[in-house]
C-alpha positions as CSV (number, residue, x, y, z in Angstrom):
1,M,-143.4,-9.2,31.1
2,I,-142.3,-9.0,34.9
3,I,-138.3,-8.2,33.7
4,L,-139.6,-5.4,31.3
5,T,-142.1,-4.1,33.9
6,L,-139.2,-4.0,36.7
7,S,-136.7,-2.3,33.9
8,L,-139.2,0.3,33.3
9,R,-139.8,1.2,36.8
10,N,-136.1,1.3,37.6
11,V,-135.5,3.7,34.7
12,R,-138.1,6.0,36.0
13,R,-136.3,5.5,39.3
14,N,-133.0,6.5,38.2
15,V,-133.9,9.2,35.6
16,G,-131.9,11.9,37.4
17,R,-128.9,10.0,37.7
18,L,-129.2,8.5,33.7
19,W,-130.3,11.9,31.9
20,P,-126.6,13.4,31.7
21,M,-125.9,10.1,29.7
22,A,-129.1,10.1,27.8
23,V,-128.4,13.7,26.6
24,I,-125.0,12.9,25.3
25,L,-126.6,10.2,23.5
26,I,-129.3,12.3,21.9
27,L,-126.6,14.8,20.8
28,A,-124.2,12.2,19.3
29,F,-126.8,10.2,17.3
30,A,-128.6,13.3,16.1
31,L,-125.2,14.3,14.7
32,L,-124.5,11.2,13.2
33,V,-127.7,11.0,11.4
34,I,-127.2,14.5,9.9
35,A,-123.6,13.7,8.8
36,N,-124.6,10.4,7.3
37,A,-127.7,11.9,5.6
38,L,-125.6,14.4,4.1
39,L,-123.0,12.1,3.0
40,G,-125.3,9.5,1.8
41,A,-127.4,12.1,-0.3
42,A,-123.9,13.2,-1.9
43,G,-122.9,9.5,-2.6
44,D,-126.3,9.0,-4.2
45,A,-126.2,11.8,-6.5
46,F,-122.7,10.9,-8.0
47,R,-123.9,7.4,-8.1
48,D,-127.0,8.2,-10.0
49,A,-125.3,10.7,-12.2
50,Y,-122.1,8.7,-13.1
51,T,-123.9,5.3,-13.4
52,Q,-126.6,6.9,-15.6
53,N,-124.5,9.4,-17.5
54,V,-120.9,8.8,-17.6
55,V,-119.5,5.3,-16.7
56,G,-122.2,3.0,-16.0
57,D,-122.0,0.4,-13.4
58,L,-118.8,-1.6,-14.4
59,T,-115.8,-1.0,-16.4
60,V,-113.2,-3.2,-17.8
61,G,-109.8,-1.7,-18.9
62,A,-106.4,-3.2,-19.5
63,A,-104.0,-3.8,-16.5
64,D,-100.8,-1.4,-16.6
65,D,-98.2,-0.6,-14.4
66,N,-99.6,3.2,-14.2
67,S,-102.7,3.9,-12.7
68,F,-105.6,4.9,-14.9
69,T,-109.1,6.0,-14.7
70,I,-111.4,6.6,-17.5
71,F,-110.3,10.5,-17.4
72,G,-106.8,9.3,-17.7
73,S,-103.4,8.7,-15.5
74,D,-103.6,9.5,-11.9
75,A,-99.8,10.4,-12.0
76,L,-98.7,14.0,-10.9
77,L,-97.7,16.3,-13.6
78,V,-97.0,13.8,-16.3
79,G,-100.4,12.3,-16.2
80,E,-101.9,14.0,-19.1
81,Y,-98.9,12.7,-21.2
82,L,-99.4,9.1,-20.5
83,I,-101.9,7.0,-22.7
84,P,-104.2,4.4,-21.4
85,P,-103.3,0.9,-22.5
86,T,-105.9,-0.9,-25.0
87,L,-107.9,-3.6,-24.6
88,V,-107.1,-7.1,-26.3
89,E,-110.0,-9.4,-27.4
90,Y,-112.3,-6.6,-27.1
91,D,-115.1,-8.4,-29.3
92,R,-114.7,-11.6,-27.0
93,L,-115.1,-9.2,-24.0
94,R,-118.1,-7.3,-24.7
95,A,-119.7,-10.6,-26.0
96,A,-119.0,-12.2,-22.7
97,A,-120.5,-9.1,-20.8
98,E,-123.6,-9.0,-22.8
99,S,-124.4,-12.5,-22.5
100,H,-124.9,-12.0,-18.8
101,R,-128.6,-11.7,-17.9
102,S,-128.1,-8.7,-15.8
103,V,-126.4,-6.6,-18.2
104,R,-128.5,-3.8,-19.6
105,A,-126.2,-2.4,-22.3
106,T,-122.5,-1.9,-23.2
107,A,-120.3,0.6,-25.0
108,G,-116.5,1.4,-25.5
109,I,-114.7,4.6,-25.1
110,V,-111.1,5.8,-26.2
111,S,-110.0,8.1,-23.6
112,A,-107.4,10.9,-24.7
113,T,-106.3,14.1,-23.3
114,A,-105.7,17.2,-25.9
115,R,-105.9,20.9,-26.5
116,V,-109.6,21.6,-28.1
117,E,-109.6,25.2,-29.6
118,V,-112.9,26.8,-30.3
119,E,-113.4,29.9,-31.8
120,R,-109.8,30.6,-30.8
121,V,-110.4,29.9,-27.2
122,R,-108.2,27.1,-26.1
123,E,-108.5,24.4,-23.2
124,T,-107.0,21.2,-22.4
125,Q,-109.7,18.7,-22.1
126,V,-110.3,15.0,-21.6
127,L,-112.1,13.3,-24.6
128,F,-114.1,10.5,-24.7
129,G,-114.1,8.8,-28.1
130,V,-117.5,6.7,-28.6
131,E,-119.7,5.6,-31.3
132,F,-122.3,7.9,-30.7
133,G,-125.2,5.5,-31.6
134,E,-124.2,3.0,-28.9
135,Y,-123.3,5.7,-26.5
136,S,-126.5,7.7,-26.4
137,E,-128.4,3.9,-26.2
138,L,-126.1,3.2,-22.9
139,F,-126.6,6.7,-21.6
140,S,-130.3,7.7,-22.8
141,G,-131.0,10.5,-20.4
142,L,-127.7,12.7,-21.3
143,D,-129.0,16.0,-21.6
144,V,-128.6,17.7,-25.2
145,V,-129.0,21.3,-25.2
146,A,-128.0,22.2,-28.6
147,G,-127.2,20.5,-31.8
148,A,-127.5,16.6,-31.7
149,F,-125.0,13.5,-31.7
150,P,-123.0,12.8,-34.8
151,R,-124.4,10.1,-37.1
152,P,-122.7,6.9,-37.2
153,G,-119.3,7.2,-39.4
154,Q,-119.4,11.4,-39.0
155,A,-116.8,13.3,-37.2
156,G,-117.8,15.7,-34.6
157,I,-117.2,16.8,-31.0
158,M,-119.9,17.6,-28.3
159,I,-118.9,20.2,-25.9
160,Q,-120.3,20.8,-22.6
161,E,-122.9,23.8,-21.8
162,H,-120.6,25.7,-19.3
163,R,-117.8,25.7,-21.8
164,Y,-120.0,26.7,-24.9
165,R,-121.0,29.8,-22.4
166,E,-117.5,30.7,-21.5
167,I,-116.5,30.7,-25.1
168,A,-119.8,32.9,-26.1
169,E,-118.6,35.3,-23.1
170,R,-115.0,35.6,-24.2
171,R,-115.7,35.8,-28.0
172,G,-118.8,38.0,-27.5
173,A,-121.2,35.3,-29.6
174,A,-121.7,32.0,-29.2
175,P,-120.0,29.6,-31.5
176,P,-122.5,28.2,-34.2
177,I,-122.8,24.5,-34.5
178,G,-121.0,23.0,-37.0
179,A,-118.2,25.6,-36.4
180,P,-114.5,24.1,-36.8
181,V,-112.8,22.9,-33.6
182,L,-109.2,22.1,-33.8
183,I,-107.7,19.3,-31.4
184,T,-103.9,19.0,-31.0
185,V,-102.2,16.3,-28.8
186,A,-98.6,16.1,-28.4
187,Y,-96.6,13.0,-27.0
188,A,-92.8,13.2,-26.6
189,S,-91.5,14.2,-30.1
190,S,-94.5,13.7,-32.2
191,F,-97.9,15.4,-32.5
192,T,-101.4,15.0,-34.1
193,I,-103.9,17.6,-35.1
194,R,-107.3,17.0,-36.1
195,E,-110.3,19.5,-37.1
196,V,-113.9,18.3,-36.6
197,P,-117.0,20.1,-36.7
198,L,-119.0,21.4,-33.5
199,A,-121.7,18.9,-33.5
200,G,-123.6,19.8,-30.3
201,V,-123.9,20.9,-26.9
202,Y,-124.6,18.9,-23.8
203,R,-124.4,18.8,-20.0
204,Y,-124.1,16.5,-17.0
205,P,-126.4,16.5,-14.0
206,V,-123.7,16.7,-11.3
207,T,-120.9,19.5,-10.7
208,D,-117.4,18.0,-10.6
209,E,-114.2,19.5,-11.7
210,V,-112.9,16.5,-13.2
211,L,-116.1,16.0,-15.3
212,R,-116.1,19.7,-16.2
213,R,-113.3,18.9,-18.6
214,V,-114.8,16.2,-20.6
215,A,-115.8,16.4,-24.0
216,L,-117.3,13.5,-26.3
217,V,-115.9,13.1,-29.8
218,D,-116.2,10.5,-32.4
219,V,-114.0,7.5,-31.8
220,D,-111.9,7.5,-34.9
221,T,-110.8,10.9,-34.2
222,A,-109.6,9.8,-30.5
223,R,-108.0,6.9,-32.0
224,A,-105.9,9.1,-34.3
225,L,-105.2,11.4,-31.4
226,N,-103.6,8.7,-29.3
227,G,-102.2,7.4,-32.7
228,Y,-99.5,4.9,-32.9
229,L,-98.5,5.4,-29.1
230,Y,-101.3,2.9,-28.4
231,A,-100.0,0.0,-26.1
232,A,-101.0,-3.7,-27.3
233,G,-99.7,-6.6,-27.2
234,T,-99.1,-6.9,-31.2
235,A,-96.5,-4.7,-33.0
236,A,-97.6,-2.1,-35.5
237,T,-95.6,-1.6,-38.4
238,V,-94.7,1.6,-40.3
239,P,-94.3,1.9,-44.2
240,D,-91.0,2.4,-45.4
241,D,-91.9,5.8,-46.9
242,H,-93.0,7.0,-43.6
243,A,-90.3,5.7,-41.6
244,D,-88.5,9.1,-41.2
245,F,-91.7,10.6,-39.1
246,V,-90.9,7.7,-36.3
247,G,-88.8,9.7,-33.4
248,A,-88.8,12.7,-35.7
249,D,-87.9,15.9,-33.8
250,I,-91.1,18.0,-33.5
251,D,-89.1,21.2,-34.2
252,D,-88.6,19.8,-37.7
253,L,-92.3,19.9,-38.4
254,F,-92.5,23.5,-37.8
255,A,-89.0,24.5,-39.6
256,T,-89.0,26.6,-42.9
257,E,-89.6,25.2,-46.4
258,E,-85.9,25.2,-47.2
259,S,-84.9,23.3,-44.1
260,F,-86.6,20.5,-45.8
261,D,-84.9,20.7,-49.0
262,T,-81.6,18.8,-48.3
263,A,-80.4,18.5,-51.9
264,D,-80.3,22.0,-53.0
265,P,-81.5,24.9,-50.8
266,E,-82.0,27.2,-54.0
267,D,-84.1,24.7,-56.1
268,T,-87.5,25.9,-54.9
269,A,-89.4,23.4,-57.2
270,D,-88.4,20.2,-55.1
271,A,-88.9,21.9,-51.7
272,I,-91.3,20.4,-49.3
273,S,-93.7,22.7,-47.9
274,H,-94.7,22.9,-44.1
275,D,-98.3,21.9,-45.5
276,D,-97.4,19.1,-47.5
277,R,-95.3,17.7,-44.5
278,L,-98.4,17.9,-42.4
279,A,-100.4,16.5,-45.0
280,D,-98.2,13.5,-45.3
281,L,-98.2,13.0,-41.5
282,E,-102.2,13.2,-41.6
283,Q,-102.0,10.4,-44.3
284,F,-99.5,8.5,-42.2
285,F,-102.2,8.3,-39.1
286,A,-104.9,7.4,-41.5
287,R,-103.3,4.4,-43.3
288,D,-103.3,0.9,-42.8
289,H,-99.9,0.3,-41.3
290,T,-99.7,-3.3,-42.0
291,S,-98.3,-3.6,-45.5
292,A,-96.0,-6.1,-46.3
293,D,-92.9,-4.2,-47.2
294,A,-93.1,-2.2,-43.5
295,T,-90.4,-1.6,-41.3
296,T,-91.5,-2.7,-37.8
297,A,-92.2,-0.2,-35.1
298,P,-91.6,-0.9,-31.4
299,D,-94.0,-3.3,-29.9
300,R,-95.9,-1.0,-27.9
301,M,-97.4,0.3,-31.2
302,S,-100.5,-0.9,-32.7
303,P,-103.0,-0.5,-35.4
304,V,-105.6,2.4,-35.0
305,E,-108.4,0.1,-36.2
306,G,-110.4,-1.5,-33.2
307,A,-108.4,0.4,-30.5
308,W,-110.7,0.9,-27.2
309,N,-109.5,1.8,-23.6
310,Y,-112.4,0.5,-21.8
311,L,-115.9,-1.3,-22.1
312,L,-118.8,0.4,-20.1
313,I,-121.2,-1.8,-18.7
314,S,-124.7,-0.9,-17.5
315,L,-126.6,-3.1,-15.4
316,D,-130.3,-3.7,-14.8
317,E,-129.7,-3.9,-11.0
318,P,-126.8,-2.4,-9.4
319,A,-126.9,-5.3,-6.8
320,A,-125.8,-7.5,-9.6
321,V,-122.3,-6.2,-9.9
322,R,-120.6,-8.7,-8.0
323,S,-122.4,-11.5,-10.2
324,V,-121.1,-9.8,-13.6
325,R,-117.6,-9.5,-11.9
326,S,-117.5,-13.1,-11.1
327,A,-118.8,-14.1,-14.8
328,L,-116.2,-12.1,-16.3
329,R,-113.6,-13.5,-14.1
330,L,-114.5,-17.1,-15.1
331,A,-114.5,-16.2,-18.6
332,G,-110.8,-15.4,-18.6
333,F,-111.2,-11.5,-17.9
334,S,-109.4,-10.9,-14.7
335,E,-106.3,-8.9,-13.3
336,P,-103.9,-12.2,-13.9
337,E,-104.8,-12.2,-17.6
338,G,-104.6,-8.4,-17.9
339,F,-107.9,-7.1,-17.3
340,L,-109.4,-4.8,-14.7
341,V,-112.9,-4.9,-13.9
342,R,-113.9,-1.8,-11.4
343,D,-117.1,-0.8,-10.2
344,W,-118.1,3.2,-10.9
345,R,-116.3,4.5,-8.2
346,E,-112.9,2.9,-9.0
347,S,-113.5,3.8,-12.5
348,V,-114.1,7.3,-12.0
349,G,-111.8,8.1,-9.0
350,G,-111.6,11.7,-7.6
351,T,-114.6,13.1,-5.9
352,A,-116.3,9.8,-6.2
353,L,-113.8,8.2,-4.0
354,L,-113.5,11.4,-1.8
355,V,-117.1,10.9,-0.7
356,R,-116.5,7.5,0.0
357,Y,-113.8,8.2,2.1
358,L,-115.5,10.6,4.3
359,Q,-118.3,8.3,4.8
360,V,-115.6,5.7,6.0
361,M,-114.2,8.5,8.3
362,V,-117.4,9.7,9.6
363,N,-118.3,5.7,10.4
364,I,-115.0,5.6,12.2
365,G,-116.1,8.7,14.3
366,V,-118.9,6.6,15.1
367,L,-117.0,3.9,16.8
368,F,-115.1,6.5,18.8
369,V,-118.4,8.0,19.9
370,A,-119.8,5.1,20.7
371,F,-116.9,4.2,22.7
372,G,-117.4,7.2,24.8
373,S,-120.9,6.6,24.9
374,A,-120.5,3.4,26.0
375,V,-118.0,4.3,28.9
376,I,-120.6,6.8,30.0
377,A,-123.4,4.5,29.7
378,T,-121.3,1.8,31.7
379,N,-120.6,4.3,34.5
380,A,-124.3,5.1,34.9
381,I,-125.4,1.5,34.9
382,M,-122.4,0.6,37.4
383,L,-123.8,3.3,39.7
384,S,-127.2,2.0,39.5
385,V,-126.0,-1.7,40.0
386,L,-124.0,-0.8,43.4
387,E,-127.1,1.1,44.7
388,R,-129.2,-1.8,44.4
389,T,-127.1,-4.4,45.7
390,S,-129.5,-5.1,48.3
391,E,-132.1,-5.6,45.7
392,L,-130.0,-7.7,43.4
393,G,-128.8,-9.8,46.1
394,T,-132.2,-10.4,47.6
395,M,-133.3,-11.6,44.0
396,R,-130.5,-14.1,43.7
397,A,-131.3,-15.3,47.1
398,L,-135.0,-15.9,46.4
399,G,-133.6,-18.0,43.5
400,A,-133.4,-15.6,40.5
401,S,-130.8,-17.1,38.0
402,R,-128.0,-15.4,36.6
403,A,-129.6,-15.0,33.3
404,R,-132.7,-13.4,34.9
405,V,-130.6,-10.7,36.5
406,A,-128.4,-10.3,33.6
407,A,-131.6,-9.8,31.4
408,L,-133.2,-7.4,33.8
409,I,-129.8,-5.2,33.8
410,T,-129.7,-5.7,30.0
411,V,-133.0,-4.6,29.3
412,E,-132.6,-1.2,31.4
413,T,-129.4,-0.3,29.8
414,V,-130.7,-1.2,25.9
415,L,-134.1,0.8,27.1
416,V,-132.2,4.0,28.2
417,V,-129.6,3.8,25.4
418,S,-132.0,2.9,22.7
419,G,-134.4,5.6,23.9
420,A,-131.8,8.1,23.7
421,A,-130.9,7.2,20.1
422,L,-134.3,7.1,18.9
423,I,-135.0,10.7,20.3
424,G,-131.6,11.6,18.7
425,I,-132.4,10.0,15.3
426,G,-136.1,12.0,15.5
427,A,-133.9,15.2,16.0
428,G,-131.7,14.7,13.6
429,A,-134.3,14.0,10.7
430,A,-136.0,16.9,11.7
431,A,-133.1,19.0,11.3
432,V,-132.3,17.3,7.9
433,G,-136.0,18.2,6.9
434,V,-135.5,21.9,8.0
435,L,-132.2,21.9,6.0
436,N,-133.7,20.5,2.6
437,A,-137.0,23.0,3.3
438,S,-134.3,25.9,3.6
439,S,-132.6,25.4,0.2
440,V,-129.3,26.6,1.4
441,T,-126.9,27.1,-1.5
442,L,-123.1,26.5,-1.4
443,D,-120.6,28.9,-2.9
444,N,-117.3,27.4,-1.7
445,P,-115.8,25.3,-4.4
446,Y,-114.9,22.4,-2.4
447,L,-118.0,22.0,-0.9
448,L,-119.4,22.2,-4.6
449,I,-117.4,19.5,-5.5
450,L,-118.1,17.3,-2.4
451,F,-122.1,17.4,-2.6
452,G,-122.0,17.6,-6.3
453,G,-123.8,20.7,-6.8
454,D,-124.6,24.1,-5.2
455,A,-127.8,22.8,-3.4
456,L,-127.1,21.2,0.0
457,R,-129.6,18.2,0.3
458,A,-129.6,15.4,2.6
459,S,-131.8,12.1,3.0
460,V,-132.7,10.1,5.8
461,G,-134.1,6.6,4.9
462,S,-135.4,3.8,6.5
463,V,-132.1,1.8,6.2
464,L,-130.3,4.8,7.9
465,I,-132.7,4.8,10.8
466,L,-132.6,1.1,11.0
467,Q,-128.7,0.9,11.1
468,H,-128.6,3.5,14.1
469,L,-131.3,1.8,16.0
470,L,-129.1,-1.5,15.8
471,G,-126.1,0.5,16.6
472,S,-127.8,1.8,19.7
473,I,-128.6,-1.8,20.8
474,V,-125.4,-3.0,20.4
475,L,-124.1,-0.1,22.5
476,G,-126.5,-1.0,25.1
477,I,-125.3,-4.4,25.2
478,I,-121.7,-3.7,25.4
479,A,-122.5,-1.2,28.2
480,T,-123.8,-3.9,30.3
481,L,-120.8,-6.3,30.2
482,Y,-118.9,-4.9,33.2
483,P,-122.0,-3.8,35.5
484,L,-123.3,-7.5,35.0
485,K,-119.6,-9.2,35.9
486,K,-120.1,-6.7,39.3
487,A,-123.6,-7.9,39.7
488,F,-122.6,-11.6,39.5
489,S,-119.9,-11.2,41.9
490,I,-122.2,-10.1,44.8
491,N,-122.5,-12.5,47.3
492,P,-126.4,-12.8,47.8
493,A,-125.8,-13.1,51.9
494,R,-123.8,-10.2,52.3
495,A,-126.0,-8.1,49.7
496,I,-129.2,-8.8,51.9
497,K,-127.1,-7.7,54.8
């Protein structure tokens, strides 16, 4: 109690000398609170939106030389032409995940990139092939604006609301539910075309340029779009009567009818029409490619049936991510075995990781600010120690231990630094309150991506306040190290003189 009383007296006595340091600390902590509140709110918005509507808390995918997220390859330029590898032992993997007590629900997806044409309006989109029943159970809060999810076994596509409105503006009328949607994908020298009905329109509660390109489609259509190019450990087989399609030149598929009649160009009765060629190709993709009289395709081919790219896992508590990861690793689903178990940020990539990196950069900036503030505080405390040489020497001569002197100087410093930090935190929290009440809207596309919407929001919670207060205490202790060394070097007899 005596130390606290003396510390408060000394702080009041040295207010004139300490106020420049206190002002700098107030401004620094106010800015840190505002920055972390903004980025923290953006991170929370992305986490809630993605974990509750897109990807869940964890995903399991197959390891591959190329880097993939659920939106496809990260490779520049050629990314949309790369197909993510398929999971092996999917049923055992799903059973292992669902056996964990913290897992709420799971669902598989097939990720494909295709050209989607609605009412003659075309756009390249990322397609999530899903079983709509289990997918809607996993993401029960997904906002369906029009139509409905296709029933089990029914083909269909769900497009986003902004895409639906763009089509309506360009065509002068909104496409009706049930309108045919043409989906085309081309890889190397082959292509696949599928036509499915427009089942409905939905929207995500977060703005993200990558997420805006997503549409939901039934899993069988997605599998057909990726087709025989699925990567897997078991070789697929191609029937003899369709072997000529494998490796065929894509230009041949659009050639004239006569070009297919190699026997007699003038014998039109036996000519193979373009439509027949496409029909045969469609039948080829729909067939069971495991007949005994088959020609073996390259090892990277695999059957369409049962192919999944990712298993999405939703947890009752986000804190259980580490526990579920460990359980899956013990069950044999780890990177050495060919599986990638990733949290929602790693699974999404893009903006979600950008927000995380910005938070790391802000905290690195905190270290620089803390270092500068520590230097300023050290100089201020040092001046105070030098001016109180006689007082400290007298205390030592009267029997005060080094620990008591150290406690006195440390308490003084922590009072100044933490007091300034507390005022700065309060000022930052007040600024955040004003910002939220002002309902600031954004129109910069980069800021829209960063903050997940057009409204600028920030959040100051108890954890954020506690973190900054603890940081101020640590900063105060660091600032006392050199002044303490100087104080202990003072000879009591010389100090009294």
